[in-house]
C-alpha positions in Angstrom: 0.0 0.0 0.0 1.2 3.5 -0.8 2.3 5.9 2.0 -0.3 8.5 2.9 0.8 12.0 4.1 -2.6 13.6 4.5 -6.3 12.8 5.2 -7.2 14.3 1.8 -5.1 11.6 0.0 -6.9 9.0 2.0 -10.4 10.5 1.5 -9.8 10.7 -2.3 -8.9 7.0 -2.4 -11.8 6.0 -0.1 -14.2 7.8 -2.4 -12.7 6.1 -5.5 -12.8 2.7 -3.9 -9.0 2.3 -4.0 -8.8 1.6 -0.3 -11.0 0.9 2.7 -10.6 1.9 6.3 -10.1 -1.8 7.2 -7.2 -2.0 4.7 -5.7 1.2 6.0 -5.7 -0.2 9.6 -4.3 -3.5 8.5 -1.5 -1.5 6.7 -0.7 0.5 9.9 -0.8 -2.6 12.1 1.7 -4.3 9.7 4.0 -1.2 9.9 3.7 -1.1 13.7 4.7 -4.8 13.9 7.5 -4.3 11.4 8.9 -1.4 13.3 8.4 -2.6 16.8 12.1 -2.1 17.6 11.5 1.6 17.6 9.4 1.1 20.8 6.9 3.8 19.8 3.8 2.0 21.1 3.1 0.6 24.5 -0.2 -1.0 23.5 -1.8 -1.6 20.1 -5.6 -1.8 19.9 -5.5 -4.1 16.9 -8.9 -5.9 17.1 -10.7 -2.8 18.3 -9.2 -0.7 15.5 -10.2 -3.2 12.8 -13.8 -3.4 14.2 -14.0 0.3 14.2 -12.7 0.5 10.7 -15.4 -1.8 9.5 -18.0 0.3 11.2 -16.7 3.4 9.5 -16.5 1.7 6.1 -20.3 1.0 6.6 -20.9 4.7 7.4 -19.0 5.8 4.3 -21.1 3.5 2.2 -24.2 5.2 3.6 -22.7 8.7 3.2 -22.9 9.3 7.0 -19.2 9.4 7.9 -17.6 12.1 10.1 -14.9 14.6 9.1 -12.1 12.3 10.3 -13.2 9.1 8.6 -10.1 7.3 7.4 -7.7 9.0 9.9 -5.8 6.6 12.1 -4.5 8.3 15.3 -2.3 7.3 18.2 -2.6 8.7 21.7 0.3 9.7 23.9 0.2 7.6 27.2 -1.1 10.6 29.2 -4.6 10.9 27.7 -7.5 9.1 29.1 -9.4 6.6 26.9 -12.2 4.8 28.7 -11.7 1.1 29.5 -8.1 1.3 28.3 -4.9 1.2 30.3 -3.1 4.5 31.1 0.3 4.8 32.7 2.1 8.0 31.7 5.1 5.9 31.0 5.4 5.1 34.7 5.6 2.0 36.8 3.5 3.7 39.5 0.3 3.4 37.4 0.7 -0.3 36.8 -2.7 -1.9 36.2 -4.6 1.4 36.0 -7.6 1.5 33.6 -9.1 4.8 32.7 -12.8 5.3 33.7 -13.5 8.0 31.2 -12.4 9.5 27.9 -10.6 12.8 27.6 -12.7 15.5 25.9 -10.2 16.0 23.1 -10.1 12.3 22.4 -13.9 11.9 22.5 -14.3 14.8 19.9 -12.0 12.9 17.6 -13.9 9.6 18.0 -17.2 11.5 17.4 -15.8 12.5 14.0 -14.9 8.9 13.2 -11.2 8.9 13.9 -9.7 5.4 14.5 -7.6 5.2 17.7 -4.9 2.6 17.0 -2.9 2.5 20.3 -1.2 4.0 23.3 2.3 5.6 22.6 5.4 5.6 24.7 6.6 8.8 26.4 8.9 10.2 29.0 7.5 9.3 32.5 4.8 11.8 33.4 5.9 13.8 30.3 9.1 14.8 32.1 12.0 14.7 29.6 13.5 15.9 26.3 14.6 12.6 24.9 12.1 9.9 25.7 14.8 8.1 27.7 12.9 8.5 31.0 10.1 6.0 30.2 9.7 3.0 32.5 9.3 1.0 29.3 12.6 1.9 27.7 13.7 4.6 25.2 12.0 5.3 21.9 14.4 5.2 18.9 14.4 7.8 16.1 13.5 6.2 12.8 15.9 8.6 10.9 18.8 7.1 12.9 18.1 4.5 15.6 21.2 5.6 17.6 19.5 8.9 18.2 16.7 10.1 20.5 13.4 11.1 19.0 13.0 14.0 21.4 10.6 14.2 24.3 8.4 13.9 26.0 6.0 12.9 23.1 8.8 10.8 21.4 6.6 7.8 20.8 3.9 9.9 19.2 6.4 11.7 16.9 8.1 8.5 15.8 4.8 6.8 15.1 3.9 9.5 12.6 7.5 9.7 11.3 7.7 6.0 10.6 4.2 5.7 9.1 2.5 3.8 12.0 -0.4 6.2 12.0 -1.4 9.4 10.2 -1.3 11.6 13.2 -0.8 11.6 17.0 -2.1 13.5 19.9 0.5 14.5 22.5 1.0 17.0 25.2 3.3 20.0 25.4 4.4 21.5 28.7 7.7 23.0 27.7 8.2 21.8 24.1 7.1 18.2 24.3 5.3 18.3 21.0 7.5 20.7 19.1 10.9 19.3 20.1 10.2 15.7 19.0 8.5 17.0 15.9 11.8 18.8 15.0 13.9 15.8 15.7 11.6 13.5 13.6 11.0 15.9 10.7 7.2 16.4 11.1 4.8 19.1 12.2 4.2 19.7 15.9 1.6 22.3 17.1 1.2 23.6 20.6 -2.0 25.7 20.7 -2.8 28.7 22.9 -3.1 27.6 26.6 -6.8 26.9 27.2 -7.6 26.4 23.5 -8.1 22.7 24.0 -9.7 21.2 27.1 -7.3 19.5 29.5 -10.0 17.2 30.9 -8.6 13.7 30.7 -5.0 14.8 30.4 -2.8 13.6 33.2 -1.6 16.7 35.0 2.1 17.5 35.1 2.3 21.3 35.5 -1.3 22.6 35.2 -0.6 26.2 34.2 1.7 25.0 31.4 0.1 21.7 30.1 -1.4 21.9 26.6 -2.7 19.1 24.3 -0.9 19.2 21.0 -0.9 17.7 17.5 1.8 15.8 15.6 1.1 15.3 11.9 2.7 15.5 8.4 0.4 18.0 6.8 -0.8 21.5 7.9 -4.3 20.7 6.6 -4.6 17.7 9.0 -3.2 19.8 11.9 -5.7 22.5 11.3 -8.6 20.1 11.1 -7.6 18.3 14.2 -7.3 21.6 16.1 -10.6 22.7 14.8 -12.3 19.6 16.1 -10.7 19.3 19.5 -10.9 23.0 20.4 -13.6 24.9 22.3 -15.5 25.2 25.5 -16.0 22.2 27.8 -18.1 21.9 30.9 -15.6 19.5 32.4 -12.7 22.0 32.3 -13.2 25.4 34.0 -9.9 26.7 32.6 -10.8 26.1 28.9 -11.4 29.2 26.8 -14.8 30.1 25.4 -13.3 32.0 22.6 -14.9 31.1 19.3 -13.2 28.4 17.3 -12.6 29.5 13.7 -12.7 27.0 10.8 -8.9 26.6 10.7 -8.9 24.1 7.9 -10.7 26.5 5.6 -8.4 29.5 6.2 -4.9 28.3 5.2 -3.8 31.1 2.9 -2.1 34.5 3.4 -2.5 37.4 1.0 -0.9 40.3 2.8 2.7 41.2 3.5 3.8 40.3 7.0 6.0 41.7 9.8 8.2 39.0 11.1 10.7 39.1 13.9 13.6 36.8 14.7 15.3 36.7 18.0 18.9 37.7 17.5 20.2 35.7 20.5 18.8 32.4 19.2 20.7 32.7 16.0 24.0 34.3 17.3 24.2 31.8 20.2 27.5 29.8 20.2 25.5 26.8 21.3 23.4 26.5 18.1 24.3 24.0 15.5 25.6 25.6 12.2 23.2 23.7 9.9 20.2 25.0 12.0 21.5 28.5 11.9 21.9 28.3 8.1 18.5 26.9 7.7 16.7 29.7 9.5 18.8 32.3 7.7 17.7 30.9 4.4 14.1 31.3 5.5 14.8 34.9 6.6 16.3 35.7 3.2 13.3 34.1 1.4 10.8 36.1 3.4 12.8 39.3 2.6 12.9 38.5 -1.1 9.1 38.1 -1.1 8.7 41.6 0.3 7.9 40.8 3.9 9.3 43.0 6.7 11.8 40.8 8.7 13.7 42.3 11.6 16.1 41.1 14.3 14.9 41.8 17.8 16.6 41.3 21.2 15.2 39.3 24.0 17.5 39.9 27.0 15.2 37.7 29.1 16.3 34.6 27.2 18.7 33.6 30.0 15.8 33.7 32.5 13.4 31.5 30.6 14.7 28.1 31.6 15.2 28.9 35.3 11.7 30.4 35.5 10.2 27.4 33.7 11.9 24.7 35.8 11.2 26.4 39.1 7.5 26.6 38.3 6.9 23.3 36.6 8.7 21.4 39.3 6.6 23.1 42.0 3.4 22.2 40.1 4.5 18.7 39.5 5.4 18.2 43.2 1.8 19.1 44.0 0.1 17.2 41.1 2.1 14.0 41.6 1.3 13.8 45.4 -1.8 11.8 44.4 0.2 8.8 43.4 0.8 7.1 46.8 -0.2 3.5 46.4 -3.5 4.0 48.4 -6.2 4.2 45.7 -4.8 2.7 42.4 -1.7 1.7 40.6 1.5 0.2 42.0 1.9 -0.5 45.7 5.2 -1.7 47.1 5.1 -5.3 48.3 7.5 -4.3 51.1 4.8 -2.0 52.8 4.1 -3.1 56.4 3.2 0.4 57.8 1.4 3.4 56.3 4.6 5.4 56.3 6.5 2.6 54.6 3.8 2.2 52.0 4.1 5.9 51.0 7.9 5.8 51.0 8.5 2.5 49.3 5.7 2.9 46.7 6.9 6.3 45.5 10.6 5.4 45.7 10.1 2.2 43.6 7.3 3.5 41.4 8.8 6.7 40.2 11.8 7.0 37.9 14.9 9.1 38.7 13.9 12.2 36.7 10.4 12.3 38.2 11.8 12.0 41.7 14.4 14.7 41.0 11.6 17.1 39.8 9.4 16.3 42.8 12.2 17.0 45.2 13.1 20.2 43.5 9.5 21.3 43.5 9.0 20.4 47.1 12.1 22.4 47.9 11.0 25.6 46.1 7.6 25.4 47.8 9.0 24.9 51.3 8.3 27.7 53.8 12.0 28.8 53.9 12.4 29.2 50.2 8.9 29.9 48.8 9.5 33.6 48.4 13.1 33.3 47.3 12.2 30.9 44.4 8.6 30.3 43.7 7.2 33.8 44.2 10.2 35.4 42.4 9.7 33.0 39.4 6.1 34.0 39.2 7.1 37.6 39.0 9.7 36.9 36.3 7.0 34.9 34.4 4.8 38.0 34.4 7.7 40.2 33.1 8.4 37.6 30.3 4.8 37.7 29.4 4.7 41.5 29.2 7.8 41.6 27.0 6.4 38.9 24.7 3.1 40.7 24.5 5.0 43.9 23.5 6.9 42.0 20.8 3.8 40.4 19.3 2.0 43.7 19.3 4.6 44.9 16.8 5.1 41.8 14.7 2.7 39.2 13.2 5.1 36.3 13.9 8.4 35.4 15.7 10.5 32.8 14.0 13.4 30.9 15.8 15.0 27.5 15.9 12.9 24.8 17.5 16.0 23.2 19.1 19.7 24.2 19.5 20.8 20.9 17.8 19.4 18.1 15.8 18.7 14.7 17.5 21.5 13.8 19.9 22.7 10.3 20.6 20.9 8.1 23.1 22.7 8.4 26.4 24.6 11.5 25.4 23.0 13.8 28.1 21.6 11.4 30.6 24.5 11.8 33.0 24.0 15.6 33.2 20.4 16.7 33.6 21.4 20.4 33.0 22.6 19.5 29.5 19.3 17.8 28.9 17.3 20.7 30.1 19.1 23.0 27.6 17.3 21.1 24.8 14.2 23.0 25.8 15.8 26.5 25.6 13.9 27.7 22.5 10.5 26.1 23.2 9.7 27.0 26.8 8.9 30.7 26.1 5.6 29.7 24.4 4.5 27.7 27.5 5.7 30.3 30.0 3.4 32.9 28.4 0.7 30.6 26.9 1.0 31.6 23.3 0.6 29.2 20.3 3.7 27.9 18.6 4.5 25.4 15.9 7.5 23.4 14.7 7.7 22.7 10.9 10.4 20.8 9.0 13.2 22.9 7.7 15.6 20.6 5.9 18.3 18.3 7.2 21.8 18.6 8.7 25.0 17.1 7.3 24.1 13.7 8.9 20.7 13.6 7.3 18.9 14.4 10.6 15.8 16.6 10.4 15.8 20.3 11.4 12.8 22.1 12.8 11.8 25.8 12.4 9.6 27.3 15.1 7.0 30.0 14.6 5.2 31.8 17.5 2.3 34.2 17.3 -0.2 36.0 19.6 -2.9 34.4 21.7 -5.5 32.5 19.7 -3.7 33.3 16.5 -3.7 29.7 15.3 -5.6 30.6 12.2 -2.8 32.9 10.9 -0.1 30.6 12.4 -1.2 27.6 10.4 -1.6 29.6 7.2 1.9 31.1 7.6 3.4 27.7 8.4 1.8 26.3 5.2 3.3 29.2 3.2 6.8 28.5 4.7 6.6 24.8 4.0 5.6 25.3 0.4 8.4 27.7 -0.3 
């Protein structure tokens, strides 16, 4: 069977009778089995997906199919899907079965998407390489000695390797965009609150965003359109009207685009990534768009602010995993105190324990004002400066990552080196604006490069149209 890169290609073949949903699912199941060594899927819903495909084929025959008929989707292991296991890549949720379906997932199902399986990720979405999963690392299909990025590494590789057409992941500090860059696909983080977080396992609640990994802008726009909007189950979700993103993917006017000088002049950025973004800048200028360098002196404060706040929120959110109600419980427990200690010590991985301890420290009475309160103030300043920038420019472009995919094990001994992989992606999460990573060529080793674009709150309509323009030129 030929490789499909968009839902339109599939829909055309379904209409002409060249393929069926059942044959599509069989093809994806074969690919998943053939590429099992990449470790992208933790669980495959083979029989269920085939039954669902037959049901949708029947709907198509009657002309009653939804907008996503023929789209096979994978779910990152942090999204609830009723009567299916959910573990967040962690041992501490062994045996847990979700009792409800996330709002975003349900909206996809209602439009006849086919869910094919649960995808590997860094434990509780904490990581930049997908090496922190309790189920082993995911391998990059472009080079299996390299990481796929994290934390949505399994979701990115599944799309990259043709195991599904699209994946739904989560982005707390770059966890959709960074793996998209490393795997040569599209990764969208919408505006915070654009998509309901109901049914998304909480990591850092004021940063977490459900995101999309795909190979076409059209599919990304349609998925965003379907998943977005108000939800009675999430009091933080926006009631801002959802535009028909998939129908507004063209730009006709000249644009004002900024690029952050420090991200390109940095000594730490890989030369091929720098050259790639400079070529895009030259192209935009040649097309008559206004492109200007801007300074962001707060760049050095982004990572410290981000890591102080997300570790504090994760310390609070992860306190619910204690062995009392569900999931793993240490067999060595003989007192209540031992149950708590041994369960959390044995159930959580090293990186999760590190972040819980850091978060507990910055929230402690002696250090709360020195770290947590100060970080919140800096977050506000970063937001104000970003708002000022986006009031003057339509878009900001910058690299998605400082380097292309690094080797497995290269940064595991030094967590600070690993954290630097998030340097260019955390700004969008700190302030809550939408951002996207799109493919931007390859380096000298044939590894994919990502280009990141950011815009103002709820500007996804223009962001997607501009991204399509950049990808086509």
